[in-house]
C-alpha positions in Angstrom: 0.0 0.0 0.0 1.2 3.5 -0.8 0.6 6.0 2.0 1.1 9.5 0.8 0.3 13.0 2.1 -2.5 14.9 0.3 -0.2 17.8 -0.4 2.2 15.5 -2.4 -0.7 14.0 -4.4 -1.9 17.6 -5.1 1.6 18.5 -6.4 1.7 15.4 -8.6 -1.8 16.2 -10.0 -1.0 19.9 -10.5 2.2 19.0 -12.4 0.3 16.5 -14.6 -2.3 19.1 -15.4 0.2 21.9 -16.0 2.2 19.7 -18.5 -1.0 18.5 -20.3 -1.3 17.7 -23.2 2.2 16.2 -22.7 2.9 13.6 -20.1 4.5 14.8 -16.9 7.0 12.9 -14.8 9.0 13.1 -11.6 9.7 11.4 -8.3 8.9 11.8 -4.6 12.0 10.9 -2.6 12.1 9.6 1.0 14.6 8.3 3.5 16.3 5.0 2.5 14.2 2.1 3.8 11.4 4.3 5.1 8.8 3.8 2.3 7.5 7.3 3.3 7.5 9.7 0.3 8.4 13.2 1.5 10.3 15.3 -1.1 8.5 16.2 -4.3 10.8 16.5 -7.4 9.1 17.5 -10.7 11.2 16.5 -13.7 11.2 17.3 -17.3 9.7 14.9 -19.9 12.6 14.8 -22.3 10.2 13.4 -25.0 7.7 16.3 -24.6 5.1 13.8 -25.8 1.4 13.2 -25.1 2.0 9.4 -25.3 5.4 8.8 -23.8 7.8 10.0 -21.1 11.5 9.7 -20.5 13.6 11.4 -17.8 16.3 13.6 -19.2 19.4 11.5 -18.5 21.5 14.4 -17.1 18.7 15.6 -14.9 18.1 12.1 -13.7 21.8 11.7 -12.8 21.7 14.9 -10.8 18.4 14.0 -9.0 19.6 10.5 -8.2 23.0 11.8 -6.9 21.2 14.4 -4.8 19.1 11.6 -3.3 22.2 9.5 -2.6 23.8 12.5 -0.9 20.7 13.0 1.3 20.4 9.3 2.1 17.2 9.2 0.1 15.7 6.9 -2.6 12.9 7.3 -5.1 9.8 6.1 -3.1 7.4 7.2 -5.8 8.1 7.5 -9.5 5.2 9.2 -11.2 4.0 10.2 -14.6 0.7 11.0 -16.3 -1.3 9.6 -19.1 -3.1 12.2 -21.1 -5.8 10.2 -23.0 -6.0 6.8 -21.3 -6.6 5.4 -17.9 -3.9 5.5 -15.1 -2.5 2.0 -15.9 1.1 1.3 -16.9 1.7 0.8 -20.6 4.0 -1.9 -21.9 6.7 0.8 -22.3 6.1 1.9 -18.7 6.6 -1.6 -17.6 9.7 -2.2 -19.6 11.3 1.0 -18.2 10.4 0.3 -14.5 13.8 -0.3 -13.0 13.3 0.5 -9.3 11.8 -2.6 -7.7 11.2 -0.9 -4.3 9.4 2.1 -5.8 5.7 2.8 -6.0 4.8 3.7 -9.6 2.0 6.3 -9.4 0.0 7.3 -12.5 -2.3 10.2 -13.0 -4.7 10.4 -15.9 -5.5 13.9 -17.2 -8.1 12.7 -19.7 -10.9 14.2 -17.7 -10.2 17.7 -16.4 -13.0 17.3 -13.8 -11.9 14.1 -12.3 -8.7 13.0 -10.4 -7.6 9.5 -11.4 -4.6 8.6 -9.2 -3.4 5.0 -9.0 -0.3 3.2 -7.8 1.5 0.0 -8.8 4.4 -2.1 -7.9 6.3 -3.2 -11.0 8.9 -6.0 -10.5 10.4 -8.1 -13.2 7.7 -7.0 -15.7 4.9 -7.9 -13.3 2.3 -5.2 -12.4 0.4 -5.3 -9.2 -2.0 -2.5 -8.4 -1.9 -1.4 -4.7 -4.2 0.6 -2.5 -3.5 4.3 -2.1 -4.0 5.8 1.3 -4.0 9.6 1.2 -3.3 11.2 4.6 -3.2 14.8 5.9 0.1 16.3 6.8 1.8 14.3 9.6 -0.8 11.5 9.3 
C-alpha cells in the first residue's frame, strides 16, 4: 500500500495538469528504507510527448546523486497519461527499474476528475496497490 500526504498528491496532479497535453513525470524521494514519500521532485519529460515520457538523462543523474547524498531513494516514481486510464503501458513496464518504488500514475483525460493510482512493477509484473491519502503528519 502507498501511504502519501495529500499535499504531495496535489503537487503530482498539479504537475500533470500543467504539462497536459504532454505527459508529466517526476519522483517523490524519501529516506532510504522508510517507504515514506516526502520530497517532491518534478522532472522534465525529455520526450515532450502526449503518449510517452522519459527522464532527461543528465537531470536524472543529478536527481539520483542528490538523493544519494541525502540518504534518500525514489519512493514514488510518477507520470501522467493524457488520454488513457492511469494504468502502466507496456513501455512503462519495460522501463520500470526501481523494484522498491511505487509507480504512481495520474490520468488527465478528464479535467473534472482526479484519477490517481499506484502500482508495484517488479520483473515486468504489475500489481496495483491501495493508495491511502493522509493529511500532513498523518
